[in-house]
GUZADO-954061 format. One record per residue (C-alpha): residue number from 1; y, z, x. Coordinates in steps of 0.02 Angstrom, whole numbers, plus 50000, padded with zeros to 5 digits. Example, Ala and Ser with C-alpha at 12.3 -4.5 7.8 and 13.67 -1.06 7.14 Angstrom:
@resi:1 | v:49775 | w:50390 | u:50615
@resi:2 | v:49947 | w:50357 | u:50684
% end
This chain:
@resi:1 | v:43817 | w:45278 | u:52763
@resi:2 | v:43914 | w:45194 | u:52623
@resi:3 | v:43808 | w:45084 | u:52510
@resi:4 | v:43857 | w:44952 | u:52384
@resi:5 | v:43776 | w:45041 | u:52234
@resi:6 | v:43845 | w:44911 | u:52116
@resi:7 | v:43694 | w:44808 | u:52156
@resi:8 | v:43564 | w:44946 | u:52145
@resi:9 | v:43415 | w:44920 | u:52029
@resi:10 | v:43492 | w:44762 | u:51958
@resi:11 | v:43356 | w:44674 | u:52055
@resi:12 | v:43212 | w:44743 | u:51935
@resi:13 | v:43274 | w:44675 | u:51790
@resi:14 | v:43231 | w:44541 | u:51846
@resi:15 | v:43102 | w:44527 | u:51820
@resi:16 | v:43110 | w:44556 | u:51738
@resi:17 | v:43148 | w:44510 | u:51741
@resi:18 | v:43246 | w:44445 | u:51778
@resi:19 | v:43216 | w:44282 | u:51801
@resi:20 | v:43362 | w:44217 | u:51694
@resi:21 | v:43405 | w:44045 | u:51742
@resi:22 | v:43563 | w:43966 | u:51674
@resi:23 | v:43523 | w:43787 | u:51617
@resi:24 | v:43621 | w:43645 | u:51689
@resi:25 | v:43674 | w:43575 | u:51519
@resi:26 | v:43853 | w:43536 | u:51561
@resi:27 | v:43840 | w:43534 | u:51753
@resi:28 | v:43791 | w:43408 | u:51877
@resi:29 | v:43679 | w:43505 | u:51993
@resi:30 | v:43692 | w:43475 | u:52182
@resi:31 | v:43558 | w:43362 | u:52256
@resi:32 | v:43489 | w:43471 | u:52395
@resi:33 | v:43387 | w:43405 | u:52542
@resi:34 | v:43262 | w:43545 | u:52552
@resi:35 | v:43094 | w:43600 | u:52482
@resi:36 | v:43149 | w:43763 | u:52394
@resi:37 | v:43318 | w:43839 | u:52349
@resi:38 | v:43397 | w:43969 | u:52236
@resi:39 | v:43571 | w:44027 | u:52204
@resi:40 | v:43597 | w:44202 | u:52129
@resi:41 | v:43743 | w:44301 | u:52064
@resi:42 | v:43692 | w:44450 | u:52169
@resi:43 | v:43803 | w:44574 | u:52075
@resi:44 | v:43700 | w:44545 | u:51913
@resi:45 | v:43535 | w:44466 | u:51966
@resi:46 | v:43563 | w:44307 | u:51875
@resi:47 | v:43494 | w:44140 | u:51936
@resi:48 | v:43616 | w:43999 | u:51937
@resi:49 | v:43519 | w:43865 | u:52020
@resi:50 | v:43335 | w:43843 | u:52054
@resi:51 | v:43232 | w:43716 | u:52149
@resi:52 | v:43055 | w:43775 | u:52173
@resi:53 | v:43125 | w:43947 | u:52181
@resi:54 | v:42961 | w:44034 | u:52132
@resi:55 | v:42845 | w:43923 | u:52237
@resi:56 | v:42756 | w:43985 | u:52390
@resi:57 | v:42852 | w:43953 | u:52552
@resi:58 | v:42855 | w:44013 | u:52729
@resi:59 | v:43009 | w:44121 | u:52774
@resi:60 | v:43003 | w:44112 | u:52960
@resi:61 | v:43131 | w:44234 | u:53039
@resi:62 | v:43215 | w:44267 | u:52869
@resi:63 | v:43074 | w:44395 | u:52869
@resi:64 | v:43188 | w:44501 | u:52976
@resi:65 | v:43301 | w:44539 | u:52828
@resi:66 | v:43158 | w:44643 | u:52757
@resi:67 | v:43132 | w:44725 | u:52931
@resi:68 | v:43316 | w:44772 | u:52933
@resi:69 | v:43310 | w:44837 | u:52758
@resi:70 | v:43175 | w:44961 | u:52800
@resi:71 | v:43273 | w:45017 | u:52955
@resi:72 | v:43427 | w:45040 | u:52844
@resi:73 | v:43325 | w:45152 | u:52730
@resi:74 | v:43259 | w:45250 | u:52877
@resi:75 | v:43442 | w:45278 | u:52936
@resi:76 | v:43495 | w:45328 | u:52760
@resi:77 | v:43356 | w:45457 | u:52741
@resi:78 | v:43399 | w:45535 | u:52910
@resi:79 | v:43230 | w:45484 | u:52987
@resi:80 | v:43330 | w:45385 | u:53116
@resi:81 | v:43514 | w:45377 | u:53170
@resi:82 | v:43607 | w:45227 | u:53242
@resi:83 | v:43611 | w:45325 | u:53405
@resi:84 | v:43426 | w:45359 | u:53410
@resi:85 | v:43358 | w:45295 | u:53577
@resi:86 | v:43194 | w:45197 | u:53563
@resi:87 | v:43080 | w:45151 | u:53709
@resi:88 | v:43006 | w:44976 | u:53707
@resi:89 | v:42816 | w:44984 | u:53705
@resi:90 | v:42699 | w:44866 | u:53804
@resi:91 | v:42646 | w:44788 | u:53636
@resi:92 | v:42821 | w:44758 | u:53579
@resi:93 | v:42871 | w:44676 | u:53741
@resi:94 | v:42726 | w:44550 | u:53742
@resi:95 | v:42763 | w:44377 | u:53679
@resi:96 | v:42645 | w:44277 | u:53568
@resi:97 | v:42723 | w:44114 | u:53620
@resi:98 | v:42823 | w:44070 | u:53778
@resi:99 | v:42971 | w:43996 | u:53680
@resi:100 | v:42978 | w:44125 | u:53537
@resi:101 | v:43148 | w:44203 | u:53506
@resi:102 | v:43171 | w:44364 | u:53590
@resi:103 | v:43299 | w:44478 | u:53677
@resi:104 | v:43194 | w:44485 | u:53832
@resi:105 | v:43158 | w:44667 | u:53808
@resi:106 | v:43053 | w:44752 | u:53943
@resi:107 | v:42914 | w:44879 | u:53920
@resi:108 | v:42996 | w:45048 | u:53952
@resi:109 | v:43170 | w:44993 | u:53917
@resi:110 | v:43274 | w:45108 | u:53808
@resi:111 | v:43397 | w:45052 | u:53676
@resi:112 | v:43477 | w:45131 | u:53525
@resi:113 | v:43430 | w:45081 | u:53351
@resi:114 | v:43594 | w:45002 | u:53322
@resi:115 | v:43582 | w:44888 | u:53471
@resi:116 | v:43403 | w:44844 | u:53422
@resi:117 | v:43474 | w:44790 | u:53249
@resi:118 | v:43600 | w:44677 | u:53335
@resi:119 | v:43457 | w:44603 | u:53440
@resi:120 | v:43356 | w:44581 | u:53278
@resi:121 | v:43489 | w:44496 | u:53173
@resi:122 | v:43596 | w:44393 | u:53289
@resi:123 | v:43479 | w:44308 | u:53416
@resi:124 | v:43334 | w:44340 | u:53296
@resi:125 | v:43233 | w:44433 | u:53425
@resi:126 | v:43046 | w:44454 | u:53384
@resi:127 | v:43026 | w:44590 | u:53514
@resi:128 | v:43166 | w:44692 | u:53433
@resi:129 | v:43073 | w:44676 | u:53267
@resi:130 | v:42917 | w:44749 | u:53341
@resi:131 | v:43008 | w:44892 | u:53424
@resi:132 | v:43101 | w:44941 | u:53261
@resi:133 | v:42937 | w:44928 | u:53163
@resi:134 | v:42856 | w:45055 | u:53282
@resi:135 | v:43011 | w:45166 | u:53271
@resi:136 | v:42999 | w:45172 | u:53080
@resi:137 | v:42820 | w:45187 | u:53046
@resi:138 | v:42731 | w:45221 | u:53207
@resi:139 | v:42637 | w:45059 | u:53220
@resi:140 | v:42664 | w:44877 | u:53174
@resi:141 | v:42522 | w:44885 | u:53049
@resi:142 | v:42594 | w:45028 | u:52955
@resi:143 | v:42763 | w:44946 | u:52955
@resi:144 | v:42690 | w:44788 | u:52882
@resi:145 | v:42607 | w:44888 | u:52744
@resi:146 | v:42779 | w:44967 | u:52713
@resi:147 | v:42854 | w:44796 | u:52699
@resi:148 | v:42732 | w:44742 | u:52562
@resi:149 | v:42758 | w:44903 | u:52466
@resi:150 | v:42947 | w:44876 | u:52468
@resi:151 | v:42927 | w:44698 | u:52413
@resi:152 | v:42832 | w:44760 | u:52262
@resi:153 | v:42964 | w:44892 | u:52224
@resi:154 | v:43099 | w:44760 | u:52222
@resi:155 | v:43003 | w:44649 | u:52100
@resi:156 | v:42943 | w:44518 | u:52226
@resi:157 | v:42803 | w:44424 | u:52138
@resi:158 | v:42756 | w:44298 | u:52274
@resi:159 | v:42774 | w:44388 | u:52440
@resi:160 | v:42650 | w:44443 | u:52570
@resi:161 | v:42696 | w:44493 | u:52750
@resi:162 | v:42582 | w:44507 | u:52899
@resi:163 | v:42710 | w:44538 | u:53035
@resi:164 | v:42890 | w:44603 | u:53049
@resi:165 | v:42968 | w:44449 | u:53130
@resi:166 | v:42909 | w:44286 | u:53038
@resi:167 | v:42801 | w:44197 | u:53167
@resi:168 | v:42694 | w:44078 | u:53066
@resi:169 | v:42536 | w:44142 | u:52983
@resi:170 | v:42459 | w:44060 | u:52829
@resi:171 | v:42450 | w:44235 | u:52746
@resi:172 | v:42633 | w:44272 | u:52783
@resi:173 | v:42730 | w:44194 | u:52640
@resi:174 | v:42865 | w:44221 | u:52509
@resi:175 | v:42976 | w:44126 | u:52383
@resi:176 | v:43155 | w:44083 | u:52384
@resi:177 | v:43186 | w:44197 | u:52235
@resi:178 | v:43098 | w:44346 | u:52321
@resi:179 | v:43207 | w:44319 | u:52475
@resi:180 | v:43361 | w:44334 | u:52366
@resi:181 | v:43293 | w:44501 | u:52306
@resi:182 | v:43272 | w:44584 | u:52473
@resi:183 | v:43430 | w:44503 | u:52542
@resi:184 | v:43530 | w:44578 | u:52396
@resi:185 | v:43453 | w:44747 | u:52426
@resi:186 | v:43503 | w:44743 | u:52611
@resi:187 | v:43677 | w:44691 | u:52568
@resi:188 | v:43703 | w:44864 | u:52494
@resi:189 | v:43721 | w:44933 | u:52671
@resi:190 | v:43883 | w:44920 | u:52766
@resi:191 | v:43797 | w:44914 | u:52938
@resi:192 | v:43692 | w:44766 | u:52883
@resi:193 | v:43845 | w:44672 | u:52820
@resi:194 | v:43940 | w:44713 | u:52979
@resi:195 | v:43799 | w:44648 | u:53091
@resi:196 | v:43760 | w:44485 | u:52996
@resi:197 | v:43948 | w:44449 | u:52989
@resi:198 | v:43970 | w:44467 | u:53181
@resi:199 | v:43985 | w:44303 | u:53278
@resi:200 | v:43935 | w:44382 | u:53445
@resi:201 | v:43891 | w:44547 | u:53514
@resi:202 | v:43869 | w:44620 | u:53689
@resi:203 | v:43725 | w:44741 | u:53712
@resi:204 | v:43769 | w:44871 | u:53843
@resi:205 | v:43667 | w:44887 | u:54001
@resi:206 | v:43508 | w:44989 | u:53988
@resi:207 | v:43392 | w:45071 | u:54109
@resi:208 | v:43306 | w:44909 | u:54144
@resi:209 | v:43436 | w:44773 | u:54109
@resi:210 | v:43617 | w:44732 | u:54128
@resi:211 | v:43725 | w:44699 | u:53977
@resi:212 | v:43679 | w:44548 | u:53873
@resi:213 | v:43786 | w:44441 | u:53761
@resi:214 | v:43706 | w:44374 | u:53604
@resi:215 | v:43774 | w:44248 | u:53476
@resi:216 | v:43738 | w:44236 | u:53289
@resi:217 | v:43618 | w:44093 | u:53250
@resi:218 | v:43701 | w:44073 | u:53078
@resi:219 | v:43814 | w:43921 | u:53091
@resi:220 | v:43911 | w:43974 | u:52935
@resi:221 | v:43973 | w:44122 | u:53038
@resi:222 | v:43981 | w:44066 | u:53214
@resi:223 | v:44018 | w:43898 | u:53304
@resi:224 | v:43928 | w:43959 | u:53462
@resi:225 | v:43761 | w:43888 | u:53425
@resi:226 | v:43805 | w:43754 | u:53301
@resi:227 | v:43975 | w:43672 | u:53288
@resi:228 | v:44064 | w:43625 | u:53131
@resi:229 | v:43975 | w:43728 | u:52996
@resi:230 | v:44078 | w:43886 | u:52979
@resi:231 | v:44113 | w:43932 | u:52796
@resi:232 | v:44259 | w:44048 | u:52764
@resi:233 | v:44180 | w:44133 | u:52608
@resi:234 | v:44014 | w:44170 | u:52696
@resi:235 | v:43994 | w:44351 | u:52747
@resi:236 | v:43829 | w:44328 | u:52837
@resi:237 | v:43649 | w:44281 | u:52825
@resi:238 | v:43492 | w:44253 | u:52920
@resi:239 | v:43415 | w:44093 | u:52990
@resi:240 | v:43233 | w:44052 | u:53013
@resi:241 | v:43141 | w:43902 | u:53084
@resi:242 | v:42961 | w:43857 | u:53120
@resi:243 | v:42868 | w:43689 | u:53109
@resi:244 | v:42784 | w:43749 | u:52947
@resi:245 | v:42936 | w:43831 | u:52868
@resi:246 | v:43063 | w:43699 | u:52918
@resi:247 | v:43242 | w:43755 | u:52941
@resi:248 | v:43290 | w:43897 | u:52829
@resi:249 | v:43440 | w:44003 | u:52789
@resi:250 | v:43481 | w:44147 | u:52670
@resi:251 | v:43670 | w:44168 | u:52656
@resi:252 | v:43788 | w:44280 | u:52560
@resi:253 | v:43965 | w:44231 | u:52512
@resi:254 | v:44107 | w:44322 | u:52423
@resi:255 | v:44253 | w:44258 | u:52322
@resi:256 | v:44350 | w:44400 | u:52240
@resi:257 | v:44226 | w:44506 | u:52146
@resi:258 | v:44091 | w:44370 | u:52146
@resi:259 | v:43947 | w:44387 | u:52271
@resi:260 | v:43830 | w:44243 | u:52285
@resi:261 | v:43667 | w:44237 | u:52379
@resi:262 | v:43593 | w:44068 | u:52420
@resi:263 | v:43422 | w:44032 | u:52496
@resi:264 | v:43379 | w:43863 | u:52568
@resi:265 | v:43199 | w:43835 | u:52635
@resi:266 | v:43112 | w:43685 | u:52709
@resi:267 | v:43263 | w:43587 | u:52760
@resi:268 | v:43285 | w:43482 | u:52917
@resi:269 | v:43404 | w:43363 | u:53009
@resi:270 | v:43496 | w:43261 | u:52880
@resi:271 | v:43619 | w:43114 | u:52880
@resi:272 | v:43790 | w:43158 | u:52811
@resi:273 | v:43934 | w:43038 | u:52776
@resi:274 | v:44068 | w:43044 | u:52907
@resi:275 | v:43960 | w:43111 | u:53047
@resi:276 | v:43879 | w:43012 | u:53184
@resi:277 | v:43742 | w:43136 | u:53221
@resi:278 | v:43611 | w:43210 | u:53110
@resi:279 | v:43666 | w:43374 | u:53029
@resi:280 | v:43581 | w:43542 | u:53017
@resi:281 | v:43518 | w:43541 | u:52835
@resi:282 | v:43499 | w:43734 | u:52822
@resi:283 | v:43692 | w:43747 | u:52845
@resi:284 | v:43754 | w:43595 | u:52750
@resi:285 | v:43642 | w:43623 | u:52602
@resi:286 | v:43683 | w:43812 | u:52592
@resi:287 | v:43871 | w:43777 | u:52601
@resi:288 | v:43853 | w:43641 | u:52463
@resi:289 | v:43755 | w:43763 | u:52349
@resi:290 | v:43875 | w:43909 | u:52376
@resi:291 | v:44030 | w:43798 | u:52346
@resi:292 | v:43949 | w:43724 | u:52188
@resi:293 | v:43923 | w:43907 | u:52128
@resi:294 | v:44100 | w:43964 | u:52156
@resi:295 | v:44176 | w:43806 | u:52077
@resi:296 | v:44069 | w:43795 | u:51923
@resi:297 | v:44029 | w:43972 | u:51867
@resi:298 | v:44127 | w:44120 | u:51806
@resi:299 | v:44091 | w:44291 | u:51724
@resi:300 | v:44107 | w:44264 | u:51537
@resi:301 | v:44108 | w:44397 | u:51395
@resi:302 | v:44022 | w:44332 | u:51238
@resi:303 | v:44068 | w:44419 | u:51070
@resi:304 | v:44045 | w:44372 | u:50889
@resi:305 | v:44194 | w:44461 | u:50817
@resi:306 | v:44189 | w:44596 | u:50686
@resi:307 | v:44165 | w:44491 | u:50527
@resi:308 | v:44011 | w:44522 | u:50423
@resi:309 | v:43871 | w:44401 | u:50453
@resi:310 | v:43738 | w:44460 | u:50327
@resi:311 | v:43690 | w:44586 | u:50193
@resi:312 | v:43556 | w:44714 | u:50169
@resi:313 | v:43505 | w:44781 | u:49999
@resi:314 | v:43528 | w:44966 | u:49968
@resi:315 | v:43422 | w:45072 | u:49851
@resi:316 | v:43444 | w:45253 | u:49783
@resi:317 | v:43633 | w:45230 | u:49764
@resi:318 | v:43755 | w:45210 | u:49619
@resi:319 | v:43895 | w:45174 | u:49737
@resi:320 | v:43834 | w:45005 | u:49799
@resi:321 | v:43672 | w:44897 | u:49794
@resi:322 | v:43706 | w:44814 | u:49962
@resi:323 | v:43795 | w:44837 | u:50130
@resi:324 | v:43873 | w:44708 | u:50244
@resi:325 | v:43819 | w:44706 | u:50427
@resi:326 | v:43920 | w:44642 | u:50575
@resi:327 | v:43884 | w:44615 | u:50765
@resi:328 | v:43928 | w:44755 | u:50880
@resi:329 | v:43970 | w:44749 | u:51066
@resi:330 | v:43973 | w:44603 | u:51184
@resi:331 | v:43865 | w:44512 | u:51313
@resi:332 | v:43926 | w:44471 | u:51486
@resi:333 | v:43846 | w:44332 | u:51582
@resi:334 | v:43882 | w:44217 | u:51732
@resi:335 | v:43904 | w:44049 | u:51641
@resi:336 | v:43972 | w:43871 | u:51677
@resi:337 | v:44161 | w:43870 | u:51663
@resi:338 | v:44156 | w:43722 | u:51545
@resi:339 | v:44031 | w:43795 | u:51424
@resi:340 | v:44095 | w:43790 | u:51244
@resi:341 | v:44059 | w:43967 | u:51177
@resi:342 | v:44074 | w:43901 | u:51000
@resi:343 | v:43912 | w:43803 | u:51025
@resi:344 | v:43811 | w:43961 | u:51064
@resi:345 | v:43678 | w:43977 | u:50929
@resi:346 | v:43647 | w:44143 | u:50838
@resi:347 | v:43483 | w:44203 | u:50763
@resi:348 | v:43494 | w:44352 | u:50640
@resi:349 | v:43350 | w:44472 | u:50620
@resi:350 | v:43360 | w:44613 | u:50492
@resi:351 | v:43242 | w:44762 | u:50517
@resi:352 | v:43210 | w:44763 | u:50327
@resi:353 | v:43278 | w:44667 | u:50180
@resi:354 | v:43327 | w:44832 | u:50100
@resi:355 | v:43366 | w:45011 | u:50154
@resi:356 | v:43371 | w:45176 | u:50067
@resi:357 | v:43536 | w:45264 | u:50046
@resi:358 | v:43621 | w:45361 | u:50128
@resi:359 | v:43680 | w:45227 | u:50249
@resi:360 | v:43804 | w:45276 | u:50385
@resi:361 | v:43940 | w:45162 | u:50446
@resi:362 | v:43884 | w:45094 | u:50616
@resi:363 | v:43700 | w:45118 | u:50576
@resi:364 | v:43596 | w:44983 | u:50662
@resi:365 | v:43510 | w:44875 | u:50535
@resi:366 | v:43463 | w:44721 | u:50634
@resi:367 | v:43497 | w:44612 | u:50788
@resi:368 | v:43585 | w:44449 | u:50828
@resi:369 | v:43511 | w:44345 | u:50968
@resi:370 | v:43633 | w:44228 | u:51058
@resi:371 | v:43565 | w:44074 | u:51145
@resi:372 | v:43603 | w:43895 | u:51202
@resi:373 | v:43476 | w:43754 | u:51205
@resi:374 | v:43332 | w:43881 | u:51213
@resi:375 | v:43412 | w:43992 | u:51343
@resi:376 | v:43435 | w:44167 | u:51275
@resi:377 | v:43594 | w:44251 | u:51338
@resi:378 | v:43568 | w:44423 | u:51253
@resi:379 | v:43550 | w:44516 | u:51092
@resi:380 | v:43689 | w:44619 | u:50993
@resi:381 | v:43655 | w:44751 | u:50866
@resi:382 | v:43696 | w:44721 | u:50685
@resi:383 | v:43775 | w:44873 | u:50608
@resi:384 | v:43827 | w:44931 | u:50435
@resi:385 | v:44011 | w:44896 | u:50399
@resi:386 | v:44029 | w:45044 | u:50276
@resi:387 | v:43944 | w:45204 | u:50226
@resi:388 | v:43841 | w:45210 | u:50064
@resi:389 | v:43806 | w:45379 | u:49981
@resi:390 | v:43640 | w:45425 | u:49902
@resi:391 | v:43620 | w:45468 | u:49714
@resi:392 | v:43526 | w:45632 | u:49705
@resi:393 | v:43463 | w:45587 | u:49531
@resi:394 | v:43391 | w:45420 | u:49591
@resi:395 | v:43328 | w:45507 | u:49741
@resi:396 | v:43228 | w:45639 | u:49646
@resi:397 | v:43165 | w:45507 | u:49521
@resi:398 | v:43101 | w:45405 | u:49666
@resi:399 | v:43021 | w:45555 | u:49744
@resi:400 | v:42932 | w:45596 | u:49580
@resi:401 | v:42870 | w:45415 | u:49562
@resi:402 | v:42820 | w:45407 | u:49747
@resi:403 | v:42726 | w:45572 | u:49726
@resi:404 | v:42615 | w:45503 | u:49590
@resi:405 | v:42597 | w:45338 | u:49679
@resi:406 | v:42530 | w:45427 | u:49830
@resi:407 | v:42352 | w:45372 | u:49868
@resi:408 | v:42302 | w:45557 | u:49895
@resi:409 | v:42373 | w:45609 | u:49733
@resi:410 | v:42289 | w:45463 | u:49643
@resi:411 | v:42122 | w:45516 | u:49718
@resi:412 | v:42151 | w:45697 | u:49661
@resi:413 | v:42194 | w:45638 | u:49482
@resi:414 | v:42039 | w:45526 | u:49477
@resi:415 | v:41927 | w:45672 | u:49529
@resi:416 | v:42011 | w:45788 | u:49402
@resi:417 | v:41980 | w:45655 | u:49271
@resi:418 | v:41798 | w:45640 | u:49319
@resi:419 | v:41773 | w:45826 | u:49308
@resi:420 | v:41856 | w:45827 | u:49137
@resi:421 | v:41746 | w:45686 | u:49080
@resi:422 | v:41592 | w:45771 | u:49146
@resi:423 | v:41637 | w:45934 | u:49063
@resi:424 | v:41667 | w:45844 | u:48896
@resi:425 | v:41503 | w:45756 | u:48908
@resi:426 | v:41413 | w:45913 | u:48953
@resi:427 | v:41489 | w:46010 | u:48809
@resi:428 | v:41454 | w:45869 | u:48685
@resi:429 | v:41271 | w:45847 | u:48738
@resi:430 | v:41242 | w:46037 | u:48740
@resi:431 | v:41307 | w:46054 | u:48559
@resi:432 | v:41197 | w:45911 | u:48500
@resi:433 | v:41046 | w:45991 | u:48576
@resi:434 | v:41084 | w:46161 | u:48497
@resi:435 | v:41098 | w:46079 | u:48327
@resi:436 | v:40938 | w:45985 | u:48351
@resi:437 | v:40840 | w:46137 | u:48402
@resi:438 | v:40913 | w:46237 | u:48259
@resi:439 | v:40861 | w:46107 | u:48128
@resi:440 | v:40687 | w:46083 | u:48194
@resi:441 | v:40656 | w:46277 | u:48189
@resi:442 | v:40709 | w:46284 | u:48007
@resi:443 | v:40595 | w:46144 | u:47955
@resi:444 | v:40448 | w:46226 | u:48043
@resi:445 | v:40471 | w:46392 | u:47956
@resi:446 | v:40478 | w:46307 | u:47787
@resi:447 | v:40316 | w:46217 | u:47811
@resi:448 | v:40228 | w:46374 | u:47859
@resi:449 | v:40281 | w:46459 | u:47699
@resi:450 | v:40212 | w:46322 | u:47593
@resi:451 | v:40038 | w:46337 | u:47653
@resi:452 | v:40029 | w:46522 | u:47650
@resi:453 | v:39890 | w:46601 | u:47542
@resi:454 | v:39932 | w:46725 | u:47411
% end
């Protein structure tokens, strides 16, 4: 199965990333009627717009994007195939609510994994979500644990699942930004893209049912549920709606090489100029956000030329006592089209004010940070413009001096000096004592001879 590897692992950066948000310094941001929203350049994981994007929110049936992602991974690994036939269990066929979205699957009914995916993503069938969960992990409980593990792997910081379909539960939550992460991951798969971009699909007859026709609930793709919302650049998405979550949509749109993912949560019916009836906010606000992104952003390469920007002192050389440094490379970011690149600020950091020769041309001696109004765009290496050779005489002299300046050598010298001093003192005192004893003995013998009888 072909995957769009261009997007792989760009999601963790974010984190680290990741969470790079381009400021709206020169742009008038769209005024969205929703609680939470985010717009992401999905090819590079860069956030272009944020409205409560990292706040806790309920995803409703957008949850099924994560369910589909785990099925796609099971297909890729060979655990399942699109033609694998799955039997609907009694548990999967049961409804929690009479009016919940379903494909009216019956216990004992047999469908292929591919047909179940169409049921999952077009009519947003909760029963299909449960059948697929059991097919992948054996039980819904194990599948939900799998969902939470995958969310952690993708860098989701505010997500916790308790079911594979999105029926409301206070402990089933996520964020607009986290949704963009698992949506972007799912977009790597051709099959996922094909299904979410399909306006309608007929599920063939099964052992317990005749053929069924389902329509895509995403108004940006299909007019069959909602009239007047189709957006030509949209390649698909997933709707969600509960009383607690409001009306929600995650959508993907492409224009040339640019892939944008928008998430709108907590919208509702809204008034819109030129329309007599209330409009579906999840569709109008998503289109507004996507169009704003395409109209106002572009991929920009930021460089700082090849002219020297600073100097570093050089020691141990007779050739030169300093070397110039210049920025190397470039930074590519998705930025507002009207951004004046000349206003980007630079911050130079040298690893050290001086460096010992030899210095090689291209040797990294510092960094240059590029930013605008506090937003850091990236960092370039500062490299030596020329090479500087080392003077062997100066080098050996420095080694000699350094040897005797070594703390260990100083300690040894101090100890040697102490030993010498002790030896000198010992020899001096010993000689004095010998002279003293010699003199005292001579005087004693003289006195004895003077008192001797004859």
